[in-house]
C-alpha positions as CSV (number, residue, x, y, z in Angstrom):
1,X,-62.6,-14.1,6.5
2,X,-59.4,-12.5,8.6
3,X,-57.1,-14.5,7.4
4,X,-58.3,-14.5,3.9
5,X,-58.2,-10.4,4.3
6,X,-54.6,-10.3,6.1
7,X,-53.1,-12.8,3.4
8,X,-54.3,-10.4,0.1
9,X,-53.3,-7.5,1.9
10,X,-50.0,-9.2,2.9
11,X,-49.4,-10.0,-1.0
12,X,-50.9,-6.6,-2.4
13,X,-53.8,-8.4,-3.8
14,X,-57.4,-7.0,-4.2
15,X,-59.7,-8.2,-1.7
16,X,-62.9,-8.6,-4.0
17,X,-65.4,-11.0,-5.0
18,X,-63.3,-12.6,-7.8
19,X,-60.5,-13.3,-5.3
20,X,-62.7,-14.2,-2.6
21,X,-65.4,-16.5,-4.5
22,X,-63.6,-19.8,-3.6
23,X,-63.3,-18.8,0.1
24,X,-67.0,-19.7,1.1
25,X,-67.1,-23.3,0.1
26,X,-63.7,-23.9,2.0
27,X,-65.0,-22.0,5.1
28,X,-68.0,-24.5,4.9
29,X,-65.9,-27.3,5.1
30,X,-63.7,-25.7,7.7
31,X,-66.6,-25.2,9.9
32,X,-68.2,-28.5,9.3
33,X,-65.0,-30.8,10.6
34,X,-64.2,-28.5,13.5
35,X,-68.0,-29.1,14.9
36,X,-68.6,-32.9,13.7
37,X,-65.0,-34.0,14.1
38,X,-62.4,-35.4,11.3
39,X,-63.8,-38.8,12.2
40,X,-67.6,-38.1,11.0
41,X,-69.5,-40.3,9.0
42,X,-70.9,-38.9,5.6
43,X,-74.6,-39.1,6.9
44,X,-72.9,-36.6,10.0
45,X,-71.4,-34.4,7.7
46,X,-74.6,-34.1,5.8
47,X,-76.8,-33.4,8.6
48,X,-74.6,-31.2,9.9
49,X,-74.6,-28.8,6.6
50,X,-78.2,-29.3,6.6
51,X,-78.6,-27.2,9.6
52,X,-76.1,-24.6,8.8
53,X,-77.4,-21.0,8.9
54,X,-76.7,-17.2,10.0
55,X,-73.2,-17.3,8.9
56,X,-72.1,-14.5,6.8
57,X,-69.5,-15.4,4.2
58,X,-68.0,-13.8,0.9
59,X,-71.0,-14.3,-1.2
60,X,-73.8,-13.4,1.6
61,X,-75.7,-15.1,4.5
62,X,-75.7,-18.9,4.3
63,X,-78.7,-20.7,5.3
64,X,-78.8,-24.5,4.4
65,X,-81.9,-25.3,6.0
66,X,-84.3,-25.2,3.1
67,X,-82.8,-28.3,1.5
68,X,-81.6,-26.8,-2.0
69,X,-78.1,-27.5,-0.7
70,X,-77.0,-24.2,-2.1
71,X,-77.1,-22.1,1.0
72,X,-77.5,-18.9,-0.5
73,X,-80.9,-17.5,-2.3
74,X,-81.2,-15.5,-5.5
75,X,-81.3,-12.5,-3.3
76,X,-77.7,-13.0,-2.6
77,X,-76.9,-12.8,-6.6
78,X,-75.1,-9.6,-8.0
79,X,-74.8,-8.6,-11.6
80,X,-71.0,-7.3,-11.9
81,X,-69.1,-5.4,-14.9
82,X,-65.5,-5.1,-15.3
83,X,-64.2,-1.5,-14.8
84,X,-61.3,-1.1,-16.4
85,X,-60.6,2.4,-15.0
86,X,-60.7,0.4,-11.4
87,X,-59.0,-2.8,-13.0
88,X,-61.5,-4.7,-11.1
89,X,-65.1,-5.9,-11.2
90,X,-68.2,-3.3,-9.8
91,X,-71.4,-4.2,-8.9
92,X,-73.9,-2.8,-11.2
93,X,-77.1,-4.3,-9.3
94,X,-78.0,-4.8,-5.6
95,X,-78.9,-8.4,-4.3
96,X,-81.1,-10.4,-6.5
97,X,-80.4,-8.1,-9.5
98,X,-82.7,-5.2,-8.4
99,X,-81.1,-1.5,-10.0
100,X,-79.2,0.2,-7.7
């Protein structure tokens, strides 16, 4: 996350949900290879990911242990809208779509 933030800042780009949305899946894979190793089998990678939990990414705190292979639940969902005055997206709900 620090590398993402520094890179965005150095290039004058916003650090928001839209620009960081793809970061989570890449970070998952990096963690996996770092822990299991570059020569891991598909079964070893799958087992590692199925037990991955308790780390916070760009869209919430991940937990893959429920078997859904999503990592995030409905409670991580936000409703957002474009704000032309801010030239960016703003949240219009709390997690899970609850009103602000």
